[in-house]
Backbone as CSV, one residue per row, in Angstrom:
resi,resn,N_x,N_y,N_z,CA_x,CA_y,CA_z,C_x,C_y,C_z
1,MET,-87.367,73.193,18.203,-86.399,72.235,18.709,-86.284,71.041,17.767
2,LYS,-87.427,70.570,17.271,-87.430,69.428,16.376,-86.666,69.747,15.088
3,LYS,-86.809,70.972,14.579,-86.114,71.383,13.354,-84.606,71.424,13.572
4,ILE,-84.186,71.851,14.749,-82.749,71.905,15.056,-82.160,70.499,15.083
5,VAL,-82.853,69.567,15.704,-82.391,68.178,15.771,-82.296,67.591,14.361
6,ILE,-83.294,67.834,13.537,-83.277,67.328,12.157,-82.133,67.959,11.375
7,LEU,-81.901,69.234,11.558,-80.808,69.923,10.872,-79.462,69.345,11.284
8,ILE,-79.263,69.134,12.562,-78.001,68.570,13.058,-77.796,67.159,12.515
9,LEU,-78.818,66.323,12.554,-78.708,64.960,12.026,-78.414,64.980,10.525
10,SER,-79.020,65.885,9.801,-78.773,65.995,8.362,-77.331,66.378,8.082
11,LEU,-76.808,67.339,8.843,-75.421,67.755,8.659,-74.455,66.621,8.974
12,ILE,-74.724,65.866,10.010,-73.872,64.727,10.353,-73.885,63.697,9.238
13,CYS,-75.031,63.378,8.719,-75.139,62.396,7.629,-74.421,62.864,6.376
14,ILE,-74.565,64.114,6.035,-73.911,64.650,4.838,-72.399,64.631,4.999
15,SER,-71.890,65.005,6.160,-70.444,65.083,6.363,-69.789,63.710,6.419
16,CYS,-70.521,62.673,6.711,-69.942,61.339,6.843,-70.117,60.483,5.594
17,THR,-70.710,61.000,4.557,-71.001,60.150,3.412,-70.202,60.500,2.166
18,SER,-69.066,61.153,2.317,-68.238,61.458,1.161,-67.735,60.157,0.551
19,THR,-67.950,59.975,-0.731,-67.537,58.730,-1.383,-66.383,58.929,-2.345
20,LYS,-65.886,60.132,-2.472,-64.783,60.397,-3.378,-63.502,60.581,-2.572
21,SER,-62.487,59.826,-2.941,-61.216,59.911,-2.256,-60.438,61.127,-2.745
22,THR,-59.727,61.771,-1.830,-58.872,62.896,-2.198,-57.431,62.449,-2.423
23,LEU,-57.136,61.169,-2.201,-55.774,60.667,-2.369,-55.367,60.732,-3.839
24,LYS,-54.194,61.297,-4.100,-53.757,61.529,-5.478,-52.773,60.488,-6.016
25,ASN,-52.113,59.743,-5.176,-51.043,58.863,-5.650,-51.294,57.372,-5.425
26,VAL,-52.547,56.969,-5.404,-52.887,55.547,-5.309,-52.668,54.918,-6.684
27,ASP,-52.011,53.755,-6.713,-51.775,53.063,-7.975,-51.827,51.556,-7.730
28,ASP,-52.940,50.938,-8.104,-53.100,49.497,-7.900,-52.154,48.678,-8.762
29,ASN,-51.505,49.302,-9.748,-50.540,48.609,-10.605,-49.129,48.648,-10.032
30,ALA,-48.942,49.296,-8.909,-47.617,49.349,-8.285,-47.194,47.924,-7.920
31,PRO,-45.892,47.637,-8.033,-45.431,46.280,-7.710,-45.574,45.970,-6.228
32,ASN,-45.651,44.683,-5.911,-45.669,44.283,-4.509,-44.356,44.680,-3.866
33,LEU,-44.398,44.955,-2.582,-43.223,45.438,-1.869,-42.263,44.284,-1.585
34,THR,-40.963,44.557,-1.750,-39.917,43.561,-1.561,-39.174,43.858,-0.262
35,LEU,-38.834,42.803,0.480,-38.108,42.954,1.738,-36.618,42.716,1.556
36,THR,-35.809,43.433,2.362,-34.375,43.194,2.397,-34.090,42.156,3.473
37,LYS,-32.820,41.763,3.602,-32.443,40.796,4.648,-32.609,41.385,6.050
38,ASP,-32.675,42.730,6.144,-32.878,43.404,7.427,-34.357,43.586,7.771
39,ASN,-35.243,42.992,6.966,-36.688,43.087,7.148,-37.197,44.519,7.006
40,THR,-36.561,45.275,6.111,-37.067,46.591,5.726,-37.449,46.502,4.256
41,PHE,-38.179,47.510,3.769,-38.540,47.494,2.353,-37.356,47.880,1.492
42,LEU,-37.246,47.225,0.360,-36.254,47.582,-0.647,-36.828,48.776,-1.413
43,ILE,-36.226,49.937,-1.200,-36.688,51.168,-1.844,-35.585,51.622,-2.789
44,THR,-35.930,51.830,-4.037,-34.921,52.211,-5.032,-35.180,53.580,-5.648
45,GLU,-36.336,54.166,-5.350,-36.673,55.458,-5.954,-36.728,56.559,-4.904
46,PHE,-36.359,57.769,-5.343,-36.460,58.955,-4.511,-37.526,59.857,-5.121
47,SER,-38.429,60.326,-4.308,-39.508,61.188,-4.796,-38.955,62.543,-5.228
48,LYS,-39.549,63.085,-6.261,-39.237,64.441,-6.709,-40.388,65.388,-6.377
49,ASP,-41.432,64.832,-5.783,-42.632,65.593,-5.438,-42.544,66.035,-3.976
50,LYS,-42.546,67.338,-3.738,-42.438,67.877,-2.380,-43.606,67.470,-1.491
51,LYS,-44.736,67.098,-2.089,-45.916,66.719,-1.310,-45.897,65.250,-0.886
52,TYR,-45.109,64.407,-1.576,-45.110,62.961,-1.325,-44.762,62.673,0.141
53,GLY,-45.739,62.140,0.868,-45.553,61.777,2.265,-45.806,62.903,3.246
54,TYR,-45.664,64.150,2.788,-45.807,65.312,3.669,-47.205,65.929,3.635
55,ASP,-48.021,65.524,2.686,-49.361,66.082,2.501,-50.362,64.931,2.609
56,PRO,-51.449,65.094,3.362,-52.413,63.991,3.513,-53.042,63.538,2.195
57,ASP,-53.031,64.366,1.172,-53.548,63.940,-0.126,-52.517,63.146,-0.934
58,TYR,-51.266,63.142,-0.483,-50.185,62.421,-1.159,-49.447,61.527,-0.160
59,PRO,-50.159,60.617,0.518,-49.507,59.798,1.547,-48.604,58.736,0.926
60,ILE,-47.799,58.143,1.769,-46.965,57.009,1.366,-47.855,55.788,1.510
61,ASN,-48.162,55.158,0.389,-49.111,54.040,0.368,-48.375,52.725,0.595
62,ILE,-48.582,52.148,1.775,-47.897,50.927,2.194,-48.951,49.862,2.452
63,PHE,-49.503,49.317,1.411,-50.590,48.344,1.515,-50.182,47.128,2.348
64,PHE,-51.072,46.662,3.208,-50.879,45.402,3.918,-52.064,44.498,3.614
65,LYS,-51.898,43.209,3.827,-52.948,42.255,3.444,-53.864,41.834,4.573
66,THR,-53.425,41.959,5.821,-54.294,41.583,6.934,-54.250,42.655,8.013
67,THR,-55.270,42.708,8.816,-55.319,43.712,9.874,-54.666,43.227,11.164
68,ARG,-54.211,41.990,11.197,-53.592,41.475,12.425,-52.313,42.234,12.767
69,GLU,-51.512,42.555,11.763,-50.241,43.247,11.993,-50.192,44.506,11.133
70,GLU,-51.103,45.400,11.355,-51.229,46.543,10.466,-50.067,47.520,10.540
71,THR,-49.279,47.523,11.606,-48.158,48.466,11.689,-46.855,47.890,11.155
72,VAL,-46.811,46.614,10.825,-45.553,45.997,10.399,-45.000,46.646,9.122
73,ASN,-45.843,46.978,8.164,-45.338,47.596,6.942,-44.894,49.030,7.173
74,GLN,-45.524,49.728,8.087,-45.060,51.071,8.424,-43.645,51.007,9.000
75,GLU,-43.410,50.059,9.890,-42.084,49.886,10.482,-41.067,49.475,9.422
76,ARG,-41.449,48.609,8.504,-40.540,48.192,7.430,-40.138,49.374,6.553
77,PHE,-41.055,50.297,6.330,-40.740,51.481,5.541,-39.867,52.446,6.341
78,LEU,-40.320,52.819,7.539,-39.611,53.810,8.337,-38.216,53.347,8.736
79,ASN,-38.047,52.049,8.987,-36.735,51.515,9.361,-35.742,51.507,8.191
80,ALA,-36.206,51.724,6.983,-35.327,51.796,5.813,-34.793,53.209,5.590
81,LEU,-35.353,54.193,6.302,-35.007,55.592,6.074,-33.906,56.088,7.002
82,ALA,-33.274,57.185,6.569,-32.283,57.894,7.376,-32.494,59.385,7.168
83,GLY,-31.855,60.180,8.008,-31.923,61.627,7.868,-31.222,62.083,6.597
84,PRO,-31.195,63.385,6.342,-30.649,63.902,5.088,-29.162,63.608,4.874
85,LYS,-28.414,63.414,5.960,-26.985,63.093,5.847,-26.703,61.678,6.346
86,GLY,-27.722,60.835,6.316,-27.569,59.456,6.758,-27.764,59.257,8.244
87,GLU,-28.252,60.277,8.948,-28.455,60.171,10.393,-29.488,59.090,10.719
88,LYS,-29.264,58.452,11.854,-30.237,57.479,12.341,-31.488,58.235,12.776
89,ILE,-32.653,57.746,12.347,-33.909,58.401,12.718,-34.615,57.607,13.815
90,THR,-35.413,58.327,14.570,-36.371,57.711,15.485,-37.741,58.222,15.059
91,TYR,-38.748,57.433,15.325,-40.091,57.832,14.905,-41.109,57.408,15.938
92,SER,-42.221,58.126,15.917,-43.336,57.771,16.792,-44.625,58.143,16.078
93,LYS,-45.644,57.347,16.325,-46.952,57.609,15.742,-47.637,58.686,16.561
94,LEU,-48.088,59.731,15.867,-48.772,60.831,16.540,-50.270,60.598,16.639
95,GLU,-50.874,60.173,15.507,-52.322,60.032,15.463,-52.739,59.336,14.171
96,SER,-54.018,59.050,14.082,-54.649,58.625,12.836,-55.610,59.737,12.454
97,CYS,-55.664,60.027,11.162,-56.511,61.144,10.738,-57.017,60.920,9.320
98,CYS,-57.705,61.903,8.851,-57.998,62.081,7.429,-58.736,60.899,6.795
99,PRO,-59.969,60.596,7.206,-60.695,59.456,6.648,-60.913,59.587,5.138
100,PHE,-60.878,58.439,4.467,-61.110,58.382,3.027,-61.776,57.053,2.697
101,PRO,-62.531,56.982,1.601,-63.165,55.720,1.231,-62.125,54.711,0.736
102,SER,-62.302,53.438,1.097,-61.382,52.393,0.666,-62.123,51.069,0.518
103,LYS,-61.884,50.392,-0.586,-62.464,49.068,-0.810,-61.719,48.007,-0.020
104,ARG,-60.548,48.332,0.507,-59.716,47.359,1.200,-59.944,47.337,2.706
105,SER,-60.935,48.071,3.169,-61.251,48.105,4.586,-62.629,47.499,4.799
106,ASN,-62.779,46.740,5.870,-64.086,46.159,6.194,-65.132,47.231,6.450
107,MET,-64.707,48.397,6.895,-65.633,49.479,7.188,-65.934,50.335,5.959
108,GLY,-65.184,50.117,4.869,-65.383,50.920,3.663,-64.643,52.239,3.690
109,ALA,-63.842,52.434,4.718,-63.066,53.672,4.839,-61.743,53.359,5.523
110,GLY,-60.760,54.194,5.253,-59.464,54.046,5.881,-59.046,55.346,6.543
111,LEU,-58.010,55.259,7.353,-57.418,56.432,7.995,-55.928,56.453,7.697
112,LEU,-55.366,57.628,7.600,-53.923,57.774,7.457,-53.308,57.779,8.849
113,ASP,-52.099,57.235,8.960,-51.362,57.296,10.211,-50.289,58.361,10.075
114,VAL,-50.200,59.217,11.076,-49.272,60.335,11.065,-48.093,59.993,11.972
115,TYR,-46.879,60.031,11.404,-45.659,59.722,12.138,-44.755,60.946,12.203
116,GLU,-44.083,61.091,13.334,-43.093,62.148,13.500,-41.713,61.507,13.483
117,LEU,-40.811,62.048,12.662,-39.447,61.548,12.545,-38.476,62.568,13.111
118,LYS,-37.486,62.070,13.859,-36.466,62.934,14.457,-35.094,62.315,14.246
119,TRP,-34.076,63.186,14.198,-32.694,62.745,14.146,-31.826,63.820,14.781
120,GLU,-30.602,63.445,15.132,-29.693,64.361,15.797,-29.357,65.544,14.891
121,GLY,-29.373,66.745,15.466,-29.042,67.952,14.723,-30.209,68.560,13.968
122,GLN,-31.342,67.956,14.057,-32.529,68.422,13.340,-33.124,69.641,14.045
123,LYS,-33.579,70.612,13.241,-34.184,71.813,13.815,-35.665,71.617,14.118
124,LYS,-36.369,70.903,13.247,-37.809,70.708,13.411,-38.153,69.279,12.983
125,PRO,-38.923,68.539,13.799,-39.295,67.171,13.409,-40.052,67.147,12.082
126,VAL,-39.947,66.029,11.393,-40.625,65.805,10.117,-41.892,65.006,10.387
127,THR,-42.972,65.378,9.732,-44.230,64.653,9.855,-44.545,63.978,8.528
128,LEU,-44.795,62.658,8.559,-45.146,61.905,7.360,-46.521,61.262,7.529
129,TYR,-47.242,61.184,6.411,-48.552,60.533,6.360,-48.392,59.185,5.674
130,LEU,-48.790,58.107,6.356,-48.691,56.761,5.805,-50.076,56.142,5.679
131,ASN,-50.264,55.424,4.594,-51.558,54.815,4.278,-51.366,53.310,4.119
132,ILE,-51.981,52.540,4.991,-51.843,51.083,4.926,-52.937,50.414,4.105
133,TYR,-53.877,51.194,3.583,-55.013,50.614,2.878,-54.859,50.566,1.360
134,GLU,-53.988,51.378,0.800,-53.884,51.464,-0.655,-52.454,51.176,-1.109
135,LYS,-52.323,50.863,-2.398,-51.015,50.604,-3.000,-50.515,51.847,-3.721
136,GLY,-49.226,51.933,-3.844,-48.593,53.006,-4.597,-47.114,52.694,-4.731
137,TYR,-46.430,53.450,-5.560,-44.992,53.263,-5.709,-44.298,53.796,-4.468
138,LEU,-43.434,52.978,-3.880,-42.749,53.337,-2.649,-41.488,54.119,-2.981
139,LYS,-41.358,55.309,-2.394,-40.217,56.187,-2.653,-39.736,56.800,-1.347
140,VAL,-38.522,57.318,-1.394,-37.980,58.061,-0.263,-38.468,59.501,-0.391
141,PRO,-39.122,60.040,0.639,-39.579,61.429,0.571,-38.408,62.406,0.471
142,ILE,-38.638,63.533,-0.166,-37.621,64.578,-0.289,-37.132,64.964,1.103
143,GLY,-35.825,65.143,1.245,-35.232,65.538,2.519,-34.757,64.364,3.351
144,LEU,-35.065,63.143,2.924,-34.615,61.950,3.641,-33.730,61.117,2.723
145,THR,-33.023,60.163,3.302,-32.177,59.248,2.537,-32.477,57.826,2.990
146,LEU,-31.760,56.890,2.403,-31.889,55.484,2.803,-30.819,55.146,3.827
147,LYS,-31.184,54.304,4.783,-30.242,53.841,5.789,-29.207,52.966,5.112
148,LYS,-27.976,53.162,5.478,-26.885,52.332,4.937,-26.914,50.984,5.630
149,ASN,-26.781,49.925,4.838,-26.738,48.576,5.421,-25.332,48.298,5.921
150,ASN,-25.243,47.708,7.086,-23.914,47.386,7.677,-23.406,46.075,7.152
């Protein structure tokens, strides 16, 4: 019995101590994010990478500076997007997942937030992975467009 307890504790310790991040698109040299008059992010680039935003190893990196309003940058990004033909999107947070090491978190680790996007006429909802702990170049994921300003 004692050996089983030691084995279980050892496995737990090993599984929780990964220090290497699997995130592929973190770039601390990315410019600070700019806001539009509508309080959304000014996005000028479209991703050519099919994994950008759709794969947990290639999340959309939306760095924030304080934990008081950690979802504000996610909303600023998502509110700038539209469906493939300019459709208005709705979104909801599904979960947080996929822990990774981060120097920008008090705990030394961060989680990705998983959002589901829907629009009229869509066959299957889109799932995006957003990362509020790291910086990266902000782009529109493949299959989406930018919302037209009125």
